[in-house]
C-alpha positions as CSV (number, residue, x, y, z in Angstrom):
1,X,0.0,0.0,0.0
2,X,1.3,3.5,-0.9
3,X,0.7,6.5,1.4
4,X,1.1,9.8,-0.4
5,X,2.1,12.2,2.4
6,X,1.5,15.9,1.6
7,X,-0.5,15.3,-1.6
8,X,-2.9,18.2,-2.1
9,X,-6.5,17.1,-1.5
10,X,-7.6,18.4,-4.9
11,X,-5.5,15.8,-6.7
12,X,-6.3,12.8,-4.5
13,X,-8.9,11.4,-6.8
14,X,-6.7,11.9,-9.9
15,X,-3.7,10.2,-8.3
16,X,-5.9,7.3,-7.2
17,X,-7.2,6.8,-10.7
18,X,-3.7,6.8,-12.2
19,X,-2.5,4.5,-9.4
20,X,-5.4,2.1,-10.2
21,X,-3.6,1.2,-13.4
22,X,-0.7,-0.3,-11.4
23,X,-0.5,-3.1,-8.8
24,X,0.0,-0.7,-6.0
25,X,-1.1,-3.4,-3.4
26,X,2.3,-5.0,-4.1
27,X,4.2,-1.9,-3.0
28,X,4.7,-0.8,0.6
29,X,5.9,2.7,0.8
30,X,5.4,6.2,2.2
31,X,6.0,8.9,-0.4
32,X,6.5,12.5,0.7
33,X,5.0,14.9,-1.9
34,X,5.9,18.6,-2.2
35,X,5.7,21.3,-4.8
36,X,8.9,22.8,-6.0
37,X,10.4,24.3,-9.2
38,X,9.1,23.3,-12.7
39,X,9.7,19.7,-13.5
40,X,9.8,16.6,-11.3
41,X,12.1,14.7,-9.1
42,X,11.3,11.2,-7.6
43,X,13.3,9.0,-5.3
44,X,12.9,5.7,-3.5
45,X,14.9,4.0,-0.7
46,X,13.0,0.9,0.3
47,X,9.8,1.9,2.0
48,X,10.5,5.6,1.8
49,X,10.1,7.8,-1.2
50,X,9.9,11.5,-2.3
51,X,8.1,13.2,-5.1
52,X,8.7,16.9,-5.9
53,X,6.8,18.6,-8.7
54,X,6.3,22.0,-10.3
55,X,2.8,21.8,-12.0
56,X,-0.2,19.5,-11.8
57,X,1.1,18.0,-15.1
58,X,4.5,17.3,-13.6
59,X,2.7,15.7,-10.6
60,X,0.7,13.3,-12.7
61,X,3.7,12.2,-14.7
62,X,5.8,11.9,-11.5
63,X,3.2,9.6,-9.9
64,X,3.2,7.4,-13.0
65,X,7.0,7.3,-13.2
66,X,7.3,6.6,-9.5
67,X,4.8,3.7,-9.7
68,X,6.5,2.4,-12.8
69,X,9.9,2.3,-11.3
70,X,8.6,1.0,-8.0
71,X,7.4,-2.1,-9.9
72,X,11.0,-2.9,-10.8
73,X,13.3,-1.7,-8.0
74,X,13.6,-0.7,-4.4
75,X,16.0,2.2,-5.1
76,X,15.9,4.9,-7.7
77,X,16.3,8.6,-8.3
78,X,15.5,10.7,-11.4
79,X,14.6,14.2,-12.4
80,X,12.9,15.7,-15.5
81,X,12.3,19.3,-16.6
82,X,9.7,20.3,-19.2
83,X,10.8,22.3,-22.2
84,X,7.5,24.0,-23.0
85,X,4.6,25.6,-21.2
86,X,1.9,23.6,-22.9
87,X,2.1,20.2,-24.7
88,X,-1.3,18.9,-25.7
89,X,-3.1,16.4,-27.9
90,X,-5.8,17.1,-30.5
91,X,-8.2,14.2,-31.2
92,X,-10.2,14.3,-34.3
93,X,-13.8,13.4,-33.4
94,X,-15.4,14.6,-36.6
95,X,-14.4,11.9,-39.2
96,X,-17.2,9.5,-38.3
97,X,-15.4,8.2,-35.2
98,X,-16.9,9.9,-32.1
99,X,-15.3,8.5,-29.0
100,X,-17.7,7.6,-26.2
101,X,-17.6,9.8,-23.0
102,X,-16.3,6.8,-21.1
103,X,-13.5,6.2,-23.6
104,X,-12.6,9.9,-23.4
105,X,-12.4,9.7,-19.7
106,X,-9.9,6.8,-19.9
107,X,-8.0,8.8,-22.5
108,X,-7.9,11.7,-20.1
109,X,-6.4,9.6,-17.3
110,X,-3.8,8.2,-19.6
111,X,-2.8,11.5,-21.1
112,X,-2.6,13.1,-17.7
113,X,-0.4,10.2,-16.5
114,X,2.1,11.0,-19.3
115,X,2.3,14.7,-18.4
116,X,0.1,16.3,-21.1
117,X,-1.3,19.7,-20.2
118,X,-4.2,20.0,-22.7
119,X,-6.6,18.0,-24.7
120,X,-8.2,19.7,-27.8
121,X,-11.4,18.1,-28.9
122,X,-11.7,18.6,-32.7
123,X,-15.4,18.7,-33.2
124,X,-16.5,20.3,-36.5
125,X,-20.3,19.7,-36.2
126,X,-20.1,17.0,-33.4
127,X,-21.4,19.2,-30.6
128,X,-24.8,20.5,-29.7
129,X,-25.9,24.0,-30.7
130,X,-29.3,24.9,-29.0
131,X,-31.9,25.8,-31.6
132,X,-29.9,24.2,-34.4
133,X,-31.2,20.6,-34.5
134,X,-29.6,19.7,-37.8
135,X,-26.1,20.7,-36.6
136,X,-24.4,17.3,-36.0
137,X,-27.8,15.5,-36.5
138,X,-27.2,11.7,-36.5
139,X,-23.4,12.2,-36.4
140,X,-22.9,11.2,-32.8
141,X,-22.6,14.8,-31.5
142,X,-21.8,15.5,-27.8
143,X,-24.4,17.2,-25.7
144,X,-23.6,20.2,-23.6
145,X,-23.8,17.9,-20.6
146,X,-21.4,15.4,-22.1
147,X,-18.8,18.1,-22.7
148,X,-19.2,19.7,-19.3
149,X,-18.8,16.4,-17.6
150,X,-15.6,15.7,-19.5
151,X,-14.2,19.2,-18.7
152,X,-14.8,18.6,-15.0
153,X,-13.3,15.2,-15.1
154,X,-10.2,16.5,-16.8
155,X,-9.9,19.3,-14.4
156,X,-9.2,16.9,-11.6
157,X,-5.9,16.1,-13.2
158,X,-5.1,19.7,-14.0
159,X,-5.7,18.8,-17.7
160,X,-7.4,21.6,-19.7
161,X,-10.0,20.5,-22.2
162,X,-10.2,22.9,-25.2
163,X,-12.8,23.1,-27.9
164,X,-11.5,23.0,-31.5
165,X,-14.1,23.9,-34.1
166,X,-14.4,25.4,-37.6
167,X,-15.6,28.9,-38.4
168,X,-14.9,29.0,-42.1
169,X,-14.2,25.7,-43.9
170,X,-14.4,21.9,-43.3
171,X,-18.1,22.2,-42.5
172,X,-19.4,20.0,-45.3
173,X,-21.2,17.7,-42.8
174,X,-23.3,20.7,-41.5
175,X,-23.7,22.5,-44.8
176,X,-25.1,19.5,-46.6
177,X,-28.4,20.1,-44.7
178,X,-30.7,22.5,-46.5
179,X,-31.2,24.1,-43.1
180,X,-27.8,25.8,-43.6
181,X,-28.2,26.7,-47.3
182,X,-28.6,30.4,-46.4
183,X,-25.0,30.5,-45.1
184,X,-23.3,28.2,-47.5
185,X,-20.8,29.5,-50.0
186,X,-19.3,26.2,-51.4
187,X,-20.1,22.7,-50.1
188,X,-17.7,23.1,-47.2
189,X,-17.1,26.8,-46.8
190,X,-19.3,29.4,-45.1
191,X,-20.7,32.5,-46.9
192,X,-18.5,35.0,-45.1
193,X,-19.5,38.5,-44.1
194,X,-23.2,37.8,-44.4
195,X,-25.3,38.8,-41.4
196,X,-26.9,35.4,-41.1
197,X,-23.5,33.8,-41.0
198,X,-22.3,36.1,-38.3
199,X,-25.3,35.2,-36.2
200,X,-24.7,31.5,-36.7
201,X,-21.0,31.8,-35.8
202,X,-21.9,33.7,-32.6
203,X,-24.3,30.9,-31.6
204,X,-21.6,28.3,-32.5
205,X,-18.9,30.0,-30.4
206,X,-21.3,30.2,-27.5
207,X,-22.3,26.6,-27.7
208,X,-18.8,25.3,-28.3
209,X,-17.3,27.1,-25.2
210,X,-20.2,27.0,-22.7
211,X,-19.5,23.5,-21.4
212,X,-15.7,24.1,-20.9
213,X,-13.7,25.6,-18.0
214,X,-11.4,27.6,-20.3
215,X,-11.9,30.6,-22.5
216,X,-9.3,29.2,-25.0
217,X,-10.8,28.0,-28.3
218,X,-9.4,26.9,-31.7
219,X,-11.5,28.4,-34.5
220,X,-10.0,26.4,-37.5
221,X,-9.9,28.7,-40.6
222,X,-7.6,26.3,-42.5
223,X,-7.8,25.0,-46.1
224,X,-10.6,27.3,-47.2
225,X,-9.6,27.0,-50.9
226,X,-13.1,27.6,-52.2
227,X,-13.6,30.8,-50.2
228,X,-15.7,33.3,-52.1
229,X,-15.9,31.0,-55.2
230,X,-19.5,29.7,-54.8
231,X,-22.8,31.2,-53.9
232,X,-21.1,34.4,-52.6
233,X,-19.4,34.9,-56.0
234,X,-22.7,34.3,-57.9
235,X,-24.7,36.7,-55.7
236,X,-22.2,39.4,-54.6
237,X,-19.4,39.3,-57.2
238,X,-15.7,38.5,-57.0
239,X,-13.6,39.6,-54.0
240,X,-10.1,38.2,-53.6
241,X,-9.6,35.6,-51.0
242,X,-7.0,37.6,-49.0
243,X,-9.5,40.4,-48.5
244,X,-12.3,37.9,-47.6
245,X,-10.3,35.9,-45.0
246,X,-9.0,39.0,-43.3
247,X,-12.4,40.5,-43.0
248,X,-13.8,37.2,-41.8
249,X,-11.1,36.8,-39.2
250,X,-11.8,40.3,-37.9
251,X,-15.4,39.4,-37.6
252,X,-14.7,36.1,-35.8
253,X,-12.1,37.7,-33.6
254,X,-14.5,40.4,-32.7
255,X,-17.1,37.8,-31.7
256,X,-14.5,36.1,-29.6
257,X,-13.6,39.3,-27.9
258,X,-17.3,40.0,-27.3
259,X,-17.6,36.6,-25.6
260,X,-14.3,36.8,-23.7
261,X,-12.6,34.1,-25.6
262,X,-8.9,33.6,-26.5
263,X,-8.8,32.3,-30.1
264,X,-6.2,30.2,-32.0
265,X,-6.3,29.3,-35.7
266,X,-4.4,27.3,-38.2
267,X,-1.9,29.4,-40.0
268,X,-1.7,27.9,-43.4
269,X,-4.1,30.3,-45.3
270,X,-1.8,33.3,-44.6
271,X,1.0,31.5,-46.3
272,X,-1.1,30.2,-49.2
273,X,-2.4,33.7,-49.9
274,X,1.0,35.4,-49.6
275,X,2.8,32.8,-51.8
276,X,3.4,33.8,-55.4
277,X,2.9,30.1,-56.2
278,X,-0.2,29.9,-54.0
279,X,1.4,27.0,-52.1
280,X,1.3,26.3,-48.4
281,X,4.3,27.3,-46.3
282,X,6.2,28.7,-49.2
283,X,9.7,29.3,-47.9
284,X,10.0,32.5,-49.9
285,X,7.1,34.1,-48.0
286,X,7.8,37.1,-45.7
287,X,5.0,39.2,-44.2
288,X,4.9,43.0,-44.7
289,X,4.7,44.9,-41.3
290,X,1.6,46.7,-42.5
291,X,-0.1,43.4,-43.2
292,X,1.0,42.0,-39.8
293,X,-0.3,45.1,-38.0
294,X,-3.9,44.6,-39.1
295,X,-4.1,40.9,-38.0
296,X,-6.3,40.7,-34.9
297,X,-5.0,39.0,-31.8
298,X,-5.3,35.3,-32.7
299,X,-2.8,32.6,-31.9
300,X,-1.3,30.9,-34.9
301,X,-1.0,27.1,-35.1
302,X,1.6,25.8,-37.5
303,X,0.7,22.3,-38.6
304,X,3.4,20.3,-40.3
305,X,3.4,16.5,-40.3
306,X,5.6,15.8,-43.2
307,X,9.3,16.7,-42.8
308,X,12.0,14.7,-41.2
309,X,14.7,17.4,-41.0
310,X,14.9,19.9,-38.1
311,X,16.0,22.8,-40.4
312,X,12.6,22.9,-42.2
313,X,10.7,23.4,-38.9
314,X,13.1,26.1,-37.7
315,X,12.7,28.0,-41.0
316,X,8.9,27.8,-41.1
317,X,8.7,28.8,-37.4
318,X,10.9,31.8,-38.1
319,X,8.4,32.9,-40.7
320,X,5.6,32.4,-38.3
321,X,7.2,34.7,-35.7
322,X,6.9,37.4,-38.3
323,X,3.1,37.3,-37.6
324,X,3.7,38.7,-34.1
325,X,1.2,36.3,-32.5
326,X,1.5,33.4,-30.1
327,X,2.8,30.4,-32.0
328,X,1.9,26.7,-31.5
329,X,3.7,23.9,-33.3
330,X,1.3,21.1,-34.3
331,X,2.9,17.7,-35.1
332,X,1.2,14.6,-36.4
333,X,0.9,11.1,-35.0
334,X,0.0,9.7,-38.4
335,X,-3.2,7.9,-37.4
336,X,-5.0,9.0,-40.5
337,X,-3.6,7.5,-43.7
338,X,-5.0,4.0,-43.6
339,X,-5.8,1.1,-41.4
340,X,-2.9,1.4,-39.0
341,X,-0.7,4.2,-37.9
342,X,2.5,5.0,-39.8
343,X,5.0,4.6,-36.9
344,X,8.2,5.3,-38.8
345,X,6.8,8.5,-40.3
346,X,5.5,9.5,-36.8
347,X,8.9,8.8,-35.1
348,X,10.9,10.8,-37.6
349,X,8.6,13.7,-38.1
350,X,7.9,14.1,-34.3
351,X,11.6,14.0,-33.6
352,X,12.4,16.7,-36.1
353,X,9.4,18.8,-35.4
354,X,9.7,18.9,-31.6
355,X,13.5,19.4,-31.8
356,X,13.0,22.3,-34.3
357,X,10.2,23.8,-32.3
358,X,12.2,23.8,-29.1
359,X,15.2,25.3,-30.9
360,X,13.0,28.1,-32.3
361,X,11.8,29.0,-28.8
362,X,8.2,27.8,-29.3
363,X,6.4,27.4,-25.9
364,X,3.3,25.4,-27.0
365,X,3.0,22.2,-29.0
366,X,0.1,19.9,-29.9
367,X,0.1,16.3,-31.2
368,X,-2.6,15.9,-33.7
369,X,-4.5,12.7,-34.2
370,X,-6.5,12.9,-37.4
371,X,-8.8,10.1,-38.5
372,X,-9.4,10.9,-42.2
373,X,-11.7,8.9,-44.4
374,X,-13.9,7.2,-41.8
375,X,-11.7,6.8,-38.7
376,X,-10.6,3.3,-39.7
377,X,-7.5,3.3,-37.4
378,X,-8.5,2.5,-33.8
379,X,-7.8,5.1,-31.2
380,X,-6.0,2.4,-29.2
381,X,-3.3,2.1,-31.9
382,X,-2.0,5.6,-31.2
383,X,-0.4,5.2,-27.7
384,X,3.2,4.7,-28.9
385,X,2.9,8.0,-30.8
386,X,1.5,9.7,-27.8
387,X,4.4,8.4,-25.7
388,X,6.9,9.6,-28.3
389,X,5.5,13.1,-28.5
390,X,5.5,13.8,-24.7
391,X,9.0,12.4,-24.3
392,X,10.3,15.4,-26.3
393,X,8.7,17.7,-23.7
394,X,11.1,16.3,-21.1
395,X,14.1,15.1,-23.2
396,X,16.1,16.4,-26.1
397,X,17.1,12.9,-27.3
398,X,14.7,10.0,-27.4
399,X,16.3,6.8,-28.6
400,X,14.1,3.8,-29.6
401,X,15.5,1.9,-26.7
402,X,14.6,4.6,-24.3
403,X,11.2,5.1,-25.8
404,X,10.5,1.4,-25.4
405,X,11.6,1.5,-21.8
406,X,9.3,4.5,-21.1
407,X,6.4,2.9,-23.0
408,X,6.7,-0.3,-20.9
409,X,7.3,1.7,-17.7
410,X,4.4,4.2,-18.0
411,X,1.8,2.3,-20.1
412,X,2.8,-1.3,-19.6
413,X,2.9,-1.9,-23.3
414,X,5.5,-3.3,-25.8
415,X,6.9,-0.7,-28.2
416,X,8.1,-3.6,-30.4
417,X,4.5,-4.8,-30.7
418,X,3.1,-1.4,-31.6
419,X,5.9,-0.9,-34.2
420,X,4.7,-4.0,-36.0
421,X,1.7,-2.0,-37.1
422,X,4.0,-0.1,-39.4
423,X,4.3,-3.2,-41.5
424,X,0.8,-2.9,-42.8
425,X,2.0,-0.1,-45.0
426,X,5.8,-0.8,-45.1
427,X,6.0,-3.6,-47.6
428,X,8.9,-6.1,-47.7
429,X,11.2,-4.8,-50.4
430,X,10.0,-1.2,-50.3
431,X,11.8,1.7,-48.7
432,X,10.6,3.0,-45.3
433,X,7.2,4.5,-45.8
434,X,7.8,8.2,-45.4
435,X,5.4,9.3,-48.2
436,X,2.0,8.4,-46.6
437,X,1.4,5.3,-48.7
438,X,-1.4,2.9,-47.6
439,X,-1.0,-0.3,-49.6
440,X,-3.0,-2.2,-46.9
441,X,-6.0,-0.1,-47.6
442,X,-5.5,-0.3,-51.4
443,X,-5.4,-4.1,-51.1
444,X,-8.4,-4.3,-48.7
445,X,-10.7,-2.3,-51.0
446,X,-9.3,-3.3,-54.4
447,X,-12.1,-4.7,-56.5
448,X,-11.8,-8.4,-57.3
449,X,-12.7,-8.0,-60.9
450,X,-11.7,-4.4,-61.6
451,X,-8.2,-4.3,-60.3
452,X,-7.1,-0.7,-60.4
453,X,-3.9,-1.2,-58.5
454,X,-2.7,-4.4,-60.0
455,X,0.3,-2.7,-61.6
456,X,1.2,-0.8,-58.5
457,X,1.0,-3.8,-56.2
458,X,2.5,-6.5,-58.5
459,X,6.2,-6.0,-57.6
460,X,5.4,-7.1,-54.0
461,X,4.7,-10.5,-52.6
462,X,1.7,-9.4,-50.6
463,X,0.5,-12.8,-49.6
464,X,3.8,-13.7,-48.0
465,X,4.3,-10.3,-46.5
466,X,0.9,-10.3,-44.7
467,X,1.1,-13.9,-43.7
468,X,4.4,-13.3,-42.0
469,X,3.0,-10.1,-40.4
470,X,0.1,-12.1,-39.0
471,X,2.5,-14.6,-37.4
472,X,4.5,-11.8,-35.8
473,X,1.3,-10.2,-34.5
474,X,0.2,-13.6,-33.0
475,X,3.5,-13.6,-31.0
476,X,3.3,-9.9,-30.0
477,X,3.5,-9.0,-26.3
478,X,0.1,-7.6,-25.3
479,X,-1.9,-6.6,-22.2
480,X,-5.5,-7.0,-21.3
481,X,-6.0,-3.5,-22.7
482,X,-4.3,-4.1,-26.0
483,X,-5.2,-7.8,-26.7
484,X,-8.4,-7.1,-28.6
485,X,-6.6,-4.5,-30.8
486,X,-3.8,-7.0,-31.7
487,X,-6.4,-9.7,-32.3
488,X,-8.0,-7.4,-34.9
489,X,-4.7,-6.6,-36.6
490,X,-3.7,-10.2,-36.8
491,X,-7.1,-11.0,-38.4
492,X,-6.7,-8.1,-40.7
493,X,-3.2,-9.3,-41.8
494,X,-4.6,-12.7,-42.6
495,X,-7.5,-11.3,-44.5
496,X,-5.1,-9.2,-46.6
497,X,-2.9,-12.2,-47.3
498,X,-6.0,-14.2,-48.5
499,X,-7.2,-11.2,-50.5
500,X,-3.9,-11.0,-52.3
501,X,-4.1,-14.6,-53.1
502,X,-7.7,-14.2,-54.5
503,X,-6.7,-11.3,-56.7
504,X,-3.8,-13.2,-58.1
505,X,-6.0,-16.3,-58.8
506,X,-8.6,-14.2,-60.6
507,X,-5.9,-12.8,-62.9
508,X,-5.2,-16.4,-64.1
509,X,-8.6,-16.8,-65.6
510,X,-8.0,-15.0,-69.0
511,X,-5.1,-17.3,-69.8
512,X,-6.2,-20.6,-68.1
513,X,-10.0,-20.3,-68.6
514,X,-12.5,-22.6,-66.9
515,X,-9.8,-25.0,-65.7
516,X,-8.7,-22.4,-63.1
517,X,-12.2,-21.9,-61.7
518,X,-11.9,-24.4,-58.8
519,X,-8.7,-22.7,-57.5
520,X,-10.2,-19.3,-57.9
521,X,-13.3,-20.3,-55.9
522,X,-11.2,-21.8,-53.2
523,X,-9.2,-18.6,-52.8
524,X,-12.3,-16.5,-52.8
525,X,-14.0,-18.6,-50.1
526,X,-10.9,-18.6,-48.0
527,X,-10.8,-14.8,-48.2
528,X,-14.5,-14.4,-47.4
529,X,-14.2,-16.6,-44.4
530,X,-11.2,-14.7,-43.0
531,X,-12.8,-11.4,-43.8
532,X,-15.8,-12.3,-41.8
533,X,-13.7,-13.2,-38.8
534,X,-11.8,-9.8,-39.1
535,X,-15.0,-7.8,-39.4
536,X,-16.4,-9.3,-36.2
537,X,-13.3,-8.4,-34.3
538,X,-13.1,-4.9,-35.8
539,X,-16.7,-4.3,-34.9
540,X,-15.8,-5.1,-31.3
541,X,-12.8,-2.8,-31.4
542,X,-14.9,0.1,-32.8
543,X,-17.8,-0.2,-30.3
544,X,-15.4,-0.5,-27.4
545,X,-14.1,2.9,-28.2
546,X,-16.6,4.8,-30.2
547,X,-20.3,5.6,-30.6
548,X,-22.3,3.6,-33.2
549,X,-22.6,6.6,-35.5
550,X,-20.1,6.2,-38.3
551,X,-19.9,2.4,-38.1
552,X,-22.7,2.2,-40.7
553,X,-20.1,3.4,-43.2
554,X,-17.8,0.6,-42.2
555,X,-20.6,-1.9,-42.5
556,X,-21.1,-0.6,-46.1
557,X,-17.4,-0.8,-46.9
558,X,-16.6,-4.1,-45.3
559,X,-20.0,-5.7,-45.9
560,X,-19.7,-4.7,-49.6
561,X,-16.5,-6.8,-49.7
562,X,-18.4,-9.8,-48.6
563,X,-21.2,-9.3,-51.0
564,X,-18.7,-8.7,-53.8
565,X,-17.2,-12.2,-53.2
566,X,-20.6,-13.7,-53.6
567,X,-21.2,-11.9,-56.9
568,X,-17.9,-13.1,-58.2
569,X,-18.5,-16.7,-57.1
570,X,-21.9,-16.5,-59.0
571,X,-20.3,-15.2,-62.1
572,X,-17.7,-18.0,-62.0
573,X,-20.7,-20.4,-62.2
574,X,-21.9,-18.4,-65.2
575,X,-18.5,-18.6,-66.8
576,X,-18.4,-22.4,-66.3
577,X,-21.8,-22.6,-67.9
578,X,-20.7,-20.5,-70.9
579,X,-23.0,-17.6,-70.1
580,X,-20.3,-15.0,-69.0
581,X,-16.8,-14.2,-70.2
582,X,-15.8,-12.0,-67.2
583,X,-14.8,-9.3,-69.7
584,X,-13.6,-6.9,-66.9
585,X,-10.6,-9.1,-66.4
586,X,-9.5,-8.4,-70.0
587,X,-9.2,-4.6,-69.3
588,X,-5.8,-3.0,-70.0
589,X,-3.6,-2.9,-66.9
590,X,-2.5,0.7,-66.2
591,X,-0.5,2.3,-63.3
592,X,-3.1,3.8,-60.9
593,X,-2.7,7.4,-59.7
594,X,-0.4,7.2,-56.8
595,X,-1.1,10.5,-54.9
596,X,2.4,9.9,-53.4
597,X,6.0,9.8,-54.5
598,X,6.4,6.3,-53.2
599,X,6.4,3.0,-55.1
600,X,2.8,1.9,-54.5
601,X,0.4,4.8,-53.8
602,X,-2.2,6.3,-51.4
603,X,-5.9,6.3,-51.8
604,X,-9.2,7.1,-50.0
605,X,-12.0,4.6,-50.1
606,X,-13.9,6.4,-52.8
607,X,-10.7,6.4,-55.0
608,X,-9.9,2.8,-54.4
609,X,-13.2,0.9,-54.5
610,X,-14.2,1.6,-58.1
611,X,-13.4,3.6,-61.2
612,X,-17.2,4.4,-61.3
613,X,-18.9,7.0,-59.2
614,X,-19.9,5.7,-55.8
615,X,-22.4,8.6,-55.7
616,X,-23.0,11.5,-58.1
C-alpha cells in the first residue's frame, strides 16, 4: 500500500485513478509529496520515497514514473524538466469516429499520467448548438452535458479541455443540410461577411465554449480553398480571398472578444495567400509589417506532419514569428492514412518537429490525431505515438530503446508490438514508408474484378508479407487493454494475405480459362471466411471505443466486400456454364494514380473501390 504524504486534496482522486492502473497493493511505501520548481524529481529508498513537482502535469507524470519504477526496483532517483509551457493532444472526433464519453475519460487519465497539459477536442459539427437541430444530426454529436462532464473530469488532473471547431471551412457535414443553405458559399465553406453567417457563428462559439472551463478556443480557418468562389461569387461578385479571409477573421475575432474568448487558428491560409505560387508554407514568403499590424490577436498554429529534417521546422517557425502572434507547433501522430498508424513517419517527423520547435523557442505544442476517411484506425493504436511526443517535452534525445523503456514503464505496453503495425504499409522490399502510402487499404478495398492497383502492387509478394505479419502479431506482447486490438490486426493481416491470393488467382482466368475456376473459388471462399472473422473483431474494437454513429459506413465498406465475393462466385458459375466471359478481367492494366511519390500509392476509399462514381 502506498501512502502519499503531503498530496494536495484536490489531486487525491486523480492520483488514485492513475495508481489504479498499477498493482499498488504490491508496493509498501510512504511517499512525501511537495511542490517545487518546474519539473519533477522522484526517489525511493526501500519503503520511503519522495516526489517533488512543479505543476499538476508534472505531478501526474511523476506519480506514473514513481509507480512504474517501483514495480522494478527498491531504489531509484530521477529528475525531468519540461521544455514548453503547454504540450497537448488534439483528437479528431469529426471523421465518423466519435469516442464515447467513457472512452474519453480513460484517454484523459492516460494523457494526464504521461504529463500532457491540454486535450483539444476537434469537433466540427459534433457538438450541440441549441436551436440548431440539424447541426451534427445523426453524427454522434456530444451534448452540452457530455462536454461539461468531460471538462470537470479532466480538471481533476489539471488537464485543460479545449474546444476546436471550424468557423470557415471543413463544414461539409453541416452545410449538406438545407437548413444551412442560407450561409453556404461552397459545399464546405461558409458564406462569409453575411449577417446570417455572423449570427450563426456567434451561436456556434457560445455553444462550443459554454461546457468548458477555459476561454481558449481553436477556430479552425484552414484549407478554405473555395472561399468566395461559390454562392457568394454568384450573388455578390468577386472579392479576392486575401480580403475575404482578413475581413472574416476580424469578424470572428470580434465575436471572440465579445464573448471573452482567446482564439487560436491554423496558420496555413496566410502562407497560401501570400505565396506567389499559391502554395502552403512557401519558404519565400515574408510578411509585410503593415499586413501584420492589421491581423487581430489570434494565436497561430503551424501544422506540419511531413518533414524529417529539423531545419525545415526552424525556418517555417521563423516565418511564423513574423506574424507577431502566439505560435503553436502542431505535429502529427500519423493515425490517418490508412488502417494502422505510420509509426516510422511518426517517429521521424515528431523528432524533427519537436526538436525544431524547441530550438526556435516555441512554448506550445500539440500532437494531432486525425482520422481521415472514416476513422478506420482505432484510437488504441495511437499510444506509442502519444508516448513519443510527450518524451520530447522532457528530453532532447529519445532513442528507440529509451522510448521502449518508457512505454513499458508508463503504459505497460511493448513498443516492439506497436511498431509491428508499421508493416501494414511498409511492404517487404519497399523503402521506409515516409510518403504516406497505404497499400494495406489499397489491397483491402481493391475490387476483385476491376483491379485498379494491380500494376502498383504487382512488384510485391503481398500474400507472403501479410502472412508473416500475422505470425508476428500472433506472438506480439500484449496486455488486457491491447489484446483485442492486436487480435484485430492479426485477423486483418490474414485477410489481406488471402485477398492478395484471391486477386492473383482471378488474374489467371483469362489465360487458363474454366480450368482455373476451382482454384479461384477456393481462394475467394478462404478470403471471405477470414474477412468475416476480421469484421467481427473490428466491430468489437470500434464499439469498445466509439459511438455507433459512423460504423454504418464501415458496414457498407466491409459488408460490400463480402457481397462482392458472392457476386464473383456466382459469375464464376456463369463462366463455367458459358454464359459469362468475365470481360472486366480483360481490361488493360495501367498504373493507378499514386497521390504519393512512393512506389505503391495512397488512396481514399472512394478512390480505391471503383473507377465508377460511388455517388453522383
